[in-house]
LORORO-747650 format. One record per residue: residue number from 0; residue in three letters; x, y, z of N, C-alpha, C in turn. Coordinates in pm, 1 decimal, padded with zeros to 6 digits, always signed. Layout:
N
+-----+---------+----------+----------+----------+----------+----------+----------+----------+----------+----------+
: num : residuo :     n_c1 :     n_c2 :     n_c3 :    ca_c1 :    ca_c2 :    ca_c3 :     c_c1 :     c_c2 :     c_c3 :
+-----+---------+----------+----------+----------+----------+----------+----------+----------+----------+----------+
: NUM :     ALA :        X :        Y :        Z :        X :        Y :        Z :        X :        Y :        Z :
...
+-----+---------+----------+----------+----------+----------+----------+----------+----------+----------+----------+
***
This chain:
148
+-----+---------+----------+----------+----------+----------+----------+----------+----------+----------+----------+
: num : residuo :     n_c1 :     n_c2 :     n_c3 :    ca_c1 :    ca_c2 :    ca_c3 :     c_c1 :     c_c2 :     c_c3 :
+-----+---------+----------+----------+----------+----------+----------+----------+----------+----------+----------+
:   0 :     PHE : +00029.9 : -03963.2 : -04279.7 : +00036.7 : -03819.6 : -04293.9 : +00181.6 : -03774.5 : -04315.3 :
:   1 :     PHE : +00273.7 : -03833.1 : -04236.7 : +00413.4 : -03793.7 : -04251.2 : +00470.3 : -03837.8 : -04385.1 :
:   2 :     MET : +00420.5 : -03949.8 : -04435.3 : +00466.6 : -03995.8 : -04567.1 : +00425.2 : -03896.5 : -04674.8 :
:   3 :     ILE : +00304.3 : -03841.5 : -04663.5 : +00256.3 : -03744.1 : -04761.5 : +00341.0 : -03617.7 : -04755.5 :
:   4 :     VAL : +00373.3 : -03575.7 : -04634.6 : +00457.0 : -03456.6 : -04620.3 : +00594.4 : -03481.0 : -04678.9 :
:   5 :     LEU : +00651.0 : -03600.1 : -04654.0 : +00781.0 : -03632.7 : -04712.4 : +00774.4 : -03637.7 : -04864.6 :
:   6 :     GLN : +00666.6 : -03690.3 : -04917.5 : +00651.7 : -03696.0 : -05062.6 : +00637.2 : -03556.7 : -05121.6 :
:   7 :     ILE : +00569.5 : -03468.0 : -05050.7 : +00556.6 : -03329.4 : -05097.7 : +00693.5 : -03263.6 : -05101.9 :
:   8 :     ILE : +00771.5 : -03286.9 : -04997.0 : +00904.2 : -03225.6 : -04991.6 : +00993.5 : -03280.5 : -05102.8 :
:   9 :     GLN : +00986.3 : -03411.7 : -05128.9 : +01070.7 : -03473.5 : -05229.8 : +01017.8 : -03452.5 : -05370.8 :
:  10 :     GLY : +00891.9 : -03410.5 : -05384.9 : +00834.9 : -03383.3 : -05516.8 : +00797.6 : -03509.1 : -05594.7 :
:  11 :     LYS : +00761.5 : -03616.6 : -05527.6 : +00724.9 : -03740.8 : -05595.7 : +00583.6 : -03732.2 : -05649.0 :
:  12 :     LYS : +00547.7 : -03827.1 : -05737.2 : +00412.4 : -03832.9 : -05791.8 : +00318.4 : -03893.9 : -05689.1 :
:  13 :     PHE : +00190.7 : -03854.4 : -05698.7 : +00092.4 : -03895.6 : -05600.4 : -00025.3 : -03962.9 : -05669.0 :
:  14 :     SER : -00093.9 : -04043.5 : -05591.2 : -00220.4 : -04096.8 : -05638.1 : -00326.2 : -03988.4 : -05623.0 :
:  15 :     LYS : -00451.2 : -04018.7 : -05669.9 : -00557.0 : -03917.7 : -05660.1 : -00584.2 : -03880.3 : -05514.4 :
:  16 :     ARG : -00582.8 : -03980.2 : -05428.0 : -00608.0 : -03952.4 : -05287.0 : -00497.9 : -03865.0 : -05228.3 :
:  17 :     SER : -00372.6 : -03897.4 : -05259.1 : -00262.8 : -03818.1 : -05204.8 : -00258.1 : -03679.4 : -05269.4 :
:  18 :     LEU : -00305.1 : -03664.3 : -05395.5 : -00311.7 : -03531.9 : -05456.8 : -00412.4 : -03443.4 : -05383.5 :
:  19 :     PHE : -00522.8 : -03505.5 : -05340.9 : -00622.1 : -03431.7 : -05263.3 : -00559.4 : -03376.1 : -05135.2 :
:  20 :     TRP : -00486.5 : -03460.6 : -05064.9 : -00424.9 : -03416.7 : -04940.4 : -00312.4 : -03318.2 : -04965.8 :
:  21 :     ARG : -00241.1 : -03335.1 : -05079.5 : -00134.2 : -03241.5 : -05114.0 : -00191.4 : -03100.7 : -05131.9 :
:  22 :     LYS : -00307.1 : -03090.2 : -05198.9 : -00371.2 : -02959.6 : -05217.0 : -00415.1 : -02902.2 : -05082.1 :
:  23 :     LYS : -00473.1 : -02989.3 : -05000.8 : -00517.6 : -02942.8 : -04869.4 : -00400.7 : -02889.5 : -04785.2 :
:  24 :     ILE : -00288.1 : -02959.5 : -04789.0 : -00171.4 : -02918.0 : -04711.2 : -00117.1 : -02786.4 : -04764.2 :
:  25 :     LYS : -00113.7 : -02770.2 : -04898.3 : -00063.9 : -02645.3 : -04955.8 : -00154.9 : -02528.2 : -04918.3 :
:  26 :     ILE : -00286.5 : -02551.0 : -04923.4 : -00381.4 : -02445.7 : -04886.3 : -00365.3 : -02408.4 : -04739.0 :
:  27 :     ALA : -00350.1 : -02509.4 : -04654.6 : -00332.0 : -02483.6 : -04512.0 : -00201.7 : -02408.5 : -04485.9 :
:  28 :     ALA : -00094.9 : -02443.8 : -04558.3 : +00033.3 : -02375.6 : -04540.8 : +00023.5 : -02229.9 : -04585.1 :
:  29 :     LEU : -00045.3 : -02204.5 : -04696.6 : -00063.2 : -02067.2 : -04742.9 : -00147.3 : -01985.7 : -04644.5 :
:  30 :     ASN : -00254.8 : -02046.2 : -04595.5 : -00338.1 : -01976.1 : -04497.6 : -00259.1 : -01943.2 : -04371.5 :
:  31 :     PHE : -00175.8 : -02036.2 : -04327.2 : -00095.3 : -02012.8 : -04208.0 : +00007.4 : -01903.5 : -04231.7 :
:  32 :     ALA : +00071.3 : -01903.7 : -04349.8 : +00169.6 : -01799.6 : -04382.1 : +00102.3 : -01662.3 : -04386.9 :
:  33 :     ASN : -00016.9 : -01655.5 : -04447.9 : -00089.9 : -01528.4 : -04451.8 : -00131.0 : -01483.4 : -04312.8 :
:  34 :     PHE : -00170.5 : -01578.1 : -04231.3 : -00209.0 : -01547.4 : -04093.9 : -00090.1 : -01490.6 : -04016.3 :
:  35 :     GLN : +00028.4 : -01550.7 : -04035.3 : +00148.1 : -01501.3 : -03967.5 : +00182.5 : -01359.6 : -04011.8 :
:  36 :     LYS : +00175.7 : -01334.3 : -04143.0 : +00206.4 : -01200.0 : -04194.4 : +00108.0 : -01097.7 : -04139.1 :
:  37 :     LYS : -00019.5 : -01134.3 : -04134.2 : -00122.2 : -01043.9 : -04082.7 : -00097.6 : -01013.4 : -03934.5 :
:  38 :     LEU : -00061.9 : -01115.0 : -03857.6 : -00034.6 : -01093.3 : -03715.7 : +00085.1 : -01002.5 : -03694.7 :
:  39 :     LEU : +00190.2 : -01022.8 : -03775.1 : +00309.0 : -00940.4 : -03758.5 : +00283.8 : -00796.0 : -03799.5 :
:  40 :     LYS : +00195.6 : -00774.8 : -03896.3 : +00164.4 : -00637.9 : -03936.5 : +00080.7 : -00568.4 : -03829.9 :
:  41 :     GLU : -00016.9 : -00638.4 : -03773.0 : -00106.4 : -00578.2 : -03675.0 : -00041.5 : -00562.8 : -03538.5 :
:  42 :     ASN : +00031.5 : -00662.1 : -03496.7 : +00088.7 : -00662.0 : -03361.6 : +00240.1 : -00659.9 : -03370.0 :
:  43 :     LYS : +00299.8 : -00573.2 : -03289.1 : +00444.7 : -00574.2 : -03280.1 : +00486.6 : -00698.0 : -03200.6 :
:  44 :     PRO : +00600.4 : -00754.7 : -03234.5 : +00649.0 : -00866.0 : -03152.0 : +00674.4 : -00818.7 : -03008.9 :
:  45 :     ILE : +00660.3 : -00908.3 : -02914.5 : +00669.0 : -00874.4 : -02772.8 : +00806.8 : -00818.9 : -02736.9 :
:  46 :     PHE : +00912.6 : -00870.8 : -02799.7 : +01045.9 : -00826.9 : -02762.2 : +01077.6 : -00686.6 : -02813.0 :
:  47 :     LEU : +00996.4 : -00630.8 : -02904.7 : +01017.8 : -00494.6 : -02952.8 : +00940.1 : -00390.3 : -02872.7 :
:  48 :     GLU : +00844.8 : -00434.6 : -02792.3 : +00764.3 : -00341.0 : -02713.9 : +00843.8 : -00286.4 : -02596.7 :
:  49 :     LYS : +00809.9 : -00164.1 : -02557.0 : +00870.5 : -00109.1 : -02437.3 : +00812.1 : -00179.5 : -02315.8 :
:  50 :     LYS : +00897.5 : -00214.9 : -02225.8 : +00849.2 : -00282.9 : -02106.1 : +00806.5 : -00178.9 : -02003.7 :
:  51 :     ARG : +00688.9 : -00199.8 : -01948.5 : +00639.4 : -00109.6 : -01844.8 : +00700.1 : -00148.6 : -01711.8 :
:  52 :     PRO : +00724.9 : -00049.2 : -01626.6 : +00777.1 : -00085.2 : -01494.5 : +00675.5 : -00165.4 : -01415.3 :
:  53 :     LEU : +00725.8 : -00243.9 : -01322.0 : +00640.1 : -00333.9 : -01244.9 : +00538.7 : -00258.2 : -01161.0 :
:  54 :     SER : +00574.9 : -00137.9 : -01117.5 : +00484.8 : -00064.2 : -01028.6 : +00353.8 : -00028.4 : -01097.6 :
:  55 :     LYS : +00356.0 : -00007.6 : -01230.3 : +00232.2 : +00025.0 : -01300.5 : +00144.9 : -00098.2 : -01320.5 :
:  56 :     ASN : +00207.2 : -00214.7 : -01330.4 : +00131.3 : -00336.8 : -01353.9 : +00095.3 : -00409.5 : -01225.7 :
:  57 :     TRP : +00146.9 : -00362.6 : -01112.1 : +00131.3 : -00438.5 : -00987.9 : -00014.4 : -00449.6 : -00946.7 :
:  58 :     PHE : -00089.0 : -00339.3 : -00955.5 : -00230.1 : -00343.4 : -00922.8 : -00309.0 : -00310.3 : -01048.4 :
:  59 :     ILE : -00347.3 : -00413.0 : -01121.1 : -00416.2 : -00390.1 : -01247.9 : -00562.8 : -00358.3 : -01226.8 :
:  60 :     PHE : -00615.4 : -00384.8 : -01108.9 : -00755.9 : -00357.4 : -01081.4 : -00766.3 : -00233.0 : -00992.8 :
:  61 :     GLU : -00694.9 : -00126.7 : -01030.5 : -00682.4 : -00011.4 : -00942.3 : -00813.6 : +00061.8 : -00920.5 :
:  62 :     ASN : -00893.2 : +00079.3 : -01023.2 : -01015.4 : +00157.8 : -01008.3 : -01139.7 : +00071.4 : -00988.0 :
:  63 :     ASN : -01122.3 : -00055.5 : -00964.5 : -01234.6 : -00145.6 : -00945.3 : -01260.3 : -00159.0 : -00794.4 :
:  64 :     TRP : -01372.6 : -00105.8 : -00747.7 : -01399.3 : -00101.1 : -00604.1 : -01419.2 : -00239.0 : -00543.4 :
:  65 :     ILE : -01465.8 : -00335.6 : -00623.6 : -01485.4 : -00471.1 : -00570.3 : -01350.3 : -00534.0 : -00536.1 :
:  66 :     TRP : -01251.1 : -00515.2 : -00624.5 : -01118.4 : -00569.5 : -00596.8 : -01053.2 : -00498.3 : -00479.4 :
:  67 :     GLU : -01071.2 : -00366.4 : -00471.8 : -01014.1 : -00293.0 : -00358.6 : -01074.6 : -00340.0 : -00226.5 :
:  68 :     LEU : -01206.2 : -00358.9 : -00226.1 : -01273.4 : -00405.0 : -00105.1 : -01229.1 : -00545.5 : -00066.9 :
:  69 :     SER : -01223.3 : -00635.9 : -00164.3 : -01185.5 : -00774.3 : -00132.9 : -01040.1 : -00783.8 : -00088.8 :
:  70 :     LEU : -00950.1 : -00705.5 : -00151.0 : -00811.0 : -00706.7 : -00105.4 : -00798.8 : -00644.5 : +00033.8 :
:  71 :     GLY : -00877.4 : -00539.4 : +00060.9 : -00874.9 : -00478.4 : +00193.8 : -00921.3 : -00574.5 : +00301.3 :
:  72 :     VAL : -01027.5 : -00648.2 : +00273.7 : -01077.5 : -00746.6 : +00370.9 : -00975.8 : -00859.5 : +00388.8 :
:  73 :     PHE : -00913.0 : -00901.5 : +00278.0 : -00811.0 : -01006.3 : +00288.0 : -00695.9 : -00960.5 : +00376.1 :
:  74 :     PHE : -00646.6 : -00838.1 : +00356.4 : -00535.4 : -00788.9 : +00437.9 : -00577.7 : -00765.2 : +00583.1 :
:  75 :     LEU : -00702.6 : -00728.9 : +00604.4 : -00753.5 : -00715.3 : +00741.0 : -00747.9 : -00849.8 : +00812.7 :
:  76 :     PHE : -00798.1 : -00955.1 : +00747.6 : -00795.4 : -01088.0 : +00808.0 : -00652.9 : -01141.7 : +00821.2 :
:  77 :     PHE : -00566.8 : -01106.0 : +00724.7 : -00427.7 : -01150.3 : +00732.9 : -00357.0 : -01083.6 : +00851.2 :
:  78 :     GLY : -00386.8 : -00954.9 : +00875.4 : -00330.8 : -00887.4 : +00992.3 : -00381.0 : -00948.9 : +01121.9 :
:  79 :     PHE : -00511.2 : -00983.5 : +01124.7 : -00567.7 : -01049.9 : +01242.0 : -00497.7 : -01183.2 : +01267.0 :
:  80 :     PHE : -00477.2 : -01260.4 : +01159.7 : -00407.9 : -01389.0 : +01171.0 : -00263.7 : -01369.7 : +01216.7 :
:  81 :     ALA : -00195.4 : -01268.2 : +01160.7 : -00055.9 : -01244.5 : +01196.6 : -00043.5 : -01207.3 : +01344.6 :
:  82 :     ALA : -00133.4 : -01121.5 : +01393.3 : -00127.9 : -01082.4 : +01534.7 : -00158.2 : -01200.5 : +01625.8 :
:  83 :     THR : -00261.1 : -01276.7 : +01591.2 : -00298.4 : -01390.8 : +01675.3 : -00187.5 : -01495.3 : +01678.8 :
:  84 :     SER : -00129.8 : -01522.9 : +01563.3 : -00023.2 : -01623.5 : +01561.4 : +00102.4 : -01572.2 : +01631.2 :
:  85 :     ALA : +00135.3 : -01443.3 : +01615.2 : +00254.0 : -01389.8 : +01683.5 : +00235.6 : -01392.2 : +01835.1 :
:  86 :     ILE : +00118.0 : -01353.7 : +01881.2 : +00092.5 : -01354.2 : +02025.5 : +00094.9 : -01496.6 : +02080.2 :
:  87 :     THR : +00039.7 : -01590.0 : +02004.2 : +00036.1 : -01729.1 : +02051.1 : +00175.2 : -01790.6 : +02053.5 :
:  88 :     ILE : +00251.4 : -01770.2 : +01946.8 : +00384.1 : -01832.6 : +01938.5 : +00479.7 : -01769.9 : +02038.2 :
:  89 :     ILE : +00485.3 : -01637.6 : +02040.9 : +00579.9 : -01570.5 : +02129.7 : +00529.9 : -01574.3 : +02274.4 :
:  90 :     GLY : +00398.5 : -01580.3 : +02291.6 : +00343.4 : -01586.4 : +02426.9 : +00370.5 : -01718.4 : +02496.4 :
:  91 :     SER : +00409.0 : -01821.2 : +02423.1 : +00439.8 : -01949.3 : +02487.8 : +00566.4 : -01939.1 : +02571.8 :
:  92 :     VAL : +00655.7 : -01848.4 : +02532.9 : +00773.1 : -01818.4 : +02615.0 : +00746.0 : -01682.8 : +02678.2 :
:  93 :     ALA : +00711.4 : -01680.6 : +02804.9 : +00663.0 : -01558.3 : +02870.2 : +00768.5 : -01448.4 : +02876.4 :
:  94 :     ASP : +00896.8 : -01484.2 : +02865.6 : +01002.5 : -01383.1 : +02873.8 : +01002.2 : -01290.4 : +02752.5 :
:  95 :     TRP : +00946.2 : -01334.6 : +02641.0 : +00953.5 : -01258.7 : +02516.5 : +00833.7 : -01165.9 : +02496.7 :
:  96 :     ASP : +00739.5 : -01162.8 : +02587.1 : +00619.6 : -01080.0 : +02570.1 : +00648.6 : -00931.2 : +02552.0 :
:  97 :     PRO : +00734.0 : -00868.9 : +02633.5 : +00760.8 : -00725.2 : +02611.9 : +00826.0 : -00696.7 : +02476.7 :
:  98 :     LEU : +00914.9 : -00785.9 : +02434.4 : +00980.3 : -00767.9 : +02304.7 : +00880.0 : -00780.8 : +02190.7 :
:  99 :     ALA : +00791.3 : -00877.0 : +02200.5 : +00689.0 : -00895.2 : +02097.1 : +00595.6 : -00776.3 : +02090.4 :
: 100 :     ALA : +00557.8 : -00723.3 : +02205.5 : +00470.6 : -00605.5 : +02208.1 : +00541.5 : -00485.1 : +02147.4 :
: 101 :     ALA : +00669.9 : -00469.1 : +02175.6 : +00745.8 : -00356.9 : +02119.5 : +00759.1 : -00368.5 : +01967.9 :
: 102 :     VAL : +00784.9 : -00488.7 : +01919.7 : +00798.2 : -00509.4 : +01774.2 : +00665.2 : -00482.6 : +01704.8 :
: 103 :     LEU : +00555.3 : -00534.3 : +01759.0 : +00424.9 : -00509.5 : +01697.9 : +00388.0 : -00361.6 : +01703.5 :
: 104 :     LEU : +00423.4 : -00294.2 : +01810.3 : +00395.8 : -00151.4 : +01820.1 : +00476.6 : -00073.1 : +01716.3 :
: 105 :     CYS : +00602.4 : -00111.3 : +01695.7 : +00684.8 : -00044.5 : +01593.8 : +00627.7 : -00065.7 : +01453.8 :
: 106 :     TRP : +00580.4 : -00186.6 : +01427.3 : +00518.3 : -00214.2 : +01296.3 : +00393.9 : -00127.5 : +01278.2 :
: 107 :     ILE : +00313.4 : -00119.5 : +01380.0 : +00189.7 : -00040.4 : +01370.8 : +00222.4 : +00106.9 : +01346.7 :
: 108 :     GLU : +00320.6 : +00159.3 : +01418.0 : +00358.1 : +00299.2 : +01399.8 : +00418.0 : +00323.4 : +01261.4 :
: 109 :     LEU : +00495.1 : +00228.3 : +01210.9 : +00552.7 : +00241.4 : +01075.9 : +00442.1 : +00243.0 : +00969.8 :
: 110 :     PHE : +00346.8 : +00153.8 : +00982.9 : +00235.6 : +00149.9 : +00886.2 : +00152.8 : +00278.1 : +00893.3 :
: 111 :     THR : +00132.8 : +00330.0 : +01015.0 : +00056.6 : +00455.0 : +01029.6 : +00130.1 : +00570.8 : +00963.9 :
: 112 :     LYS : +00262.5 : +00576.7 : +00984.6 : +00341.1 : +00683.8 : +00923.0 : +00336.0 : +00673.7 : +00770.8 :
: 113 :     LEU : +00348.7 : +00553.8 : +00716.0 : +00343.2 : +00536.5 : +00570.5 : +00207.1 : +00575.6 : +00514.3 :
: 114 :     PHE : +00101.4 : +00541.6 : +00585.8 : -00033.1 : +00569.4 : +00535.5 : -00063.4 : +00719.1 : +00536.6 :
: 115 :     TYR : -00031.5 : +00784.9 : +00646.8 : -00068.3 : +00926.4 : +00658.3 : +00033.2 : +01021.1 : +00595.7 :
: 116 :     SER : +00153.3 : +00973.3 : +00562.8 : +00251.2 : +01061.5 : +00498.5 : +00235.6 : +01063.7 : +00346.5 :
: 117 :     SER : +00166.2 : +00965.8 : +00289.5 : +00149.6 : +00964.3 : +00144.3 : +00039.1 : +01061.3 : +00104.4 :
: 118 :     GLU : +00070.8 : +01146.6 : +00005.8 : -00028.0 : +01244.2 : -00039.9 : -00136.0 : +01177.0 : -00123.6 :
: 119 :     LYS : -00092.8 : +01090.0 : -00212.2 : -00188.3 : +01018.7 : -00297.5 : -00218.0 : +00884.3 : -00232.1 :
: 120 :     PHE : -00344.4 : +00854.6 : -00214.3 : -00380.6 : +00727.4 : -00152.1 : -00378.4 : +00618.2 : -00258.2 :
: 121 :     SER : -00262.8 : +00557.4 : -00277.6 : -00254.5 : +00445.0 : -00370.3 : -00294.4 : +00318.1 : -00296.5 :
: 122 :     ASN : -00288.3 : +00207.2 : -00364.5 : -00337.1 : +00082.7 : -00305.5 : -00245.2 : +00026.5 : -00197.9 :
: 123 :     ILE : -00115.0 : +00045.9 : -00211.8 : -00023.4 : -00015.9 : -00115.0 : -00041.3 : +00043.2 : +00024.9 :
: 124 :     PRO : -00045.3 : +00176.2 : +00042.1 : -00073.0 : +00226.5 : +00178.9 : -00210.8 : +00187.2 : +00231.1 :
: 125 :     LYS : -00310.2 : +00178.1 : +00142.8 : -00443.3 : +00135.1 : +00187.7 : -00438.8 : -00007.8 : +00240.5 :
: 126 :     LEU : -00368.2 : -00094.5 : +00168.1 : -00360.3 : -00234.2 : +00211.4 : -00278.0 : -00247.8 : +00338.8 :
: 127 :     LEU : -00170.3 : -00168.9 : +00350.9 : -00093.0 : -00171.8 : +00475.4 : -00176.3 : -00121.9 : +00592.9 :
: 128 :     ASN : -00260.9 : -00022.1 : +00568.4 : -00348.6 : +00026.0 : +00675.2 : -00449.7 : -00081.4 : +00714.9 :
: 129 :     SER : -00503.6 : -00155.0 : +00618.2 : -00594.3 : -00265.8 : +00651.3 : -00522.1 : -00372.8 : +00731.7 :
: 130 :     PHE : -00396.5 : -00401.1 : +00695.3 : -00316.4 : -00498.2 : +00768.7 : -00293.8 : -00450.4 : +00912.2 :
: 131 :     LYS : -00265.7 : -00320.0 : +00927.9 : -00243.9 : -00261.1 : +01061.0 : -00369.8 : -00272.1 : +01146.8 :
: 132 :     ILE : -00484.2 : -00242.4 : +01088.0 : -00610.4 : -00252.3 : +01162.2 : -00635.6 : -00397.5 : +01203.8 :
: 133 :     GLY : -00600.7 : -00492.2 : +01116.0 : -00614.5 : -00633.4 : +01150.7 : -00524.4 : -00672.7 : +01267.3 :
: 134 :     ILE : -00402.4 : -00617.6 : +01270.2 : -00311.3 : -00646.5 : +01382.2 : -00369.1 : -00592.4 : +01512.8 :
: 135 :     ILE : -00418.1 : -00468.3 : +01508.3 : -00476.4 : -00408.6 : +01629.2 : -00598.0 : -00489.6 : +01675.6 :
: 136 :     LEU : -00683.6 : -00528.9 : +01581.3 : -00801.3 : -00608.9 : +01614.9 : -00761.4 : -00743.7 : +01674.6 :
: 137 :     GLY : -00658.2 : -00805.0 : +01618.9 : -00611.2 : -00933.8 : +01671.3 : -00558.7 : -00923.0 : +01812.9 :
: 138 :     MET : -00484.0 : -00815.7 : +01840.4 : -00432.9 : -00797.4 : +01977.3 : -00546.9 : -00766.4 : +02074.6 :
: 139 :     PHE : -00645.2 : -00689.4 : +02028.3 : -00759.9 : -00654.6 : +02112.4 : -00839.4 : -00779.7 : +02149.8 :
: 140 :     VAL : -00866.1 : -00863.5 : +02052.9 : -00942.7 : -00986.5 : +02078.6 : -00863.3 : -01081.2 : +02165.5 :
: 141 :     ASP : -00731.6 : -01089.3 : +02144.8 : -00648.1 : -01177.1 : +02225.9 : -00641.1 : -01128.6 : +02370.5 :
: 142 :     ALA : -00646.2 : -00997.8 : +02390.1 : -00648.1 : -00945.2 : +02527.2 : -00775.6 : -00986.6 : +02599.0 :
: 143 :     PHE : -00888.6 : -00986.7 : +02527.5 : -01013.3 : -01034.8 : +02588.2 : -01007.1 : -01183.9 : +02619.2 :
: 144 :     LYS : -00936.7 : -01260.2 : +02533.9 : -00922.8 : -01402.8 : +02562.2 : -00840.2 : -01426.5 : +02689.5 :
: 145 :     LEU : -00738.6 : -01344.9 : +02708.9 : -00653.2 : -01363.1 : +02826.9 : -00723.4 : -01322.0 : +02955.5 :
: 146 :     THR : -00810.4 : -01221.4 : +02948.4 : -00876.2 : -01175.9 : +03070.9 : -00997.8 : -01261.0 : +03106.7 :
: 147 :     GLY : -01051.5 : -01332.7 : +03007.7 : -01175.5 : -01406.4 : +03033.0 : -01158.3 : -01540.4 : +03087.3 :
+-----+---------+----------+----------+----------+----------+----------+----------+----------+----------+----------+
***
């Protein structure tokens, strides 16, 4: 195949078989060139397009309730995991318990302020609220484990 391409470039004479392939290669090259021109006319090159800010592309499934529900459940479970792991890790050193409780309380209050201060309920405050509920649920369940 490469020999045929080299012969085409050099303009040498071909046998009947190589003439067949020479025609095929020329047709394929023309089709590819036409395809490229058509693509460039229909679509602007990527580097000429205006770039959208990341905040608009961050949640591409904004109006899809299935994605909102699944992300909310994921953040709920992630908050539960974060609370359980924080209580377990920091609870192994009993001196750090008040500090851990204060830090978790500050996080919960910060998430509550962010959620209720936003006028438009976008996805980020909703997900932070799900994370906050997961943290509260994790601490609640861990308290039952300690008393039982």
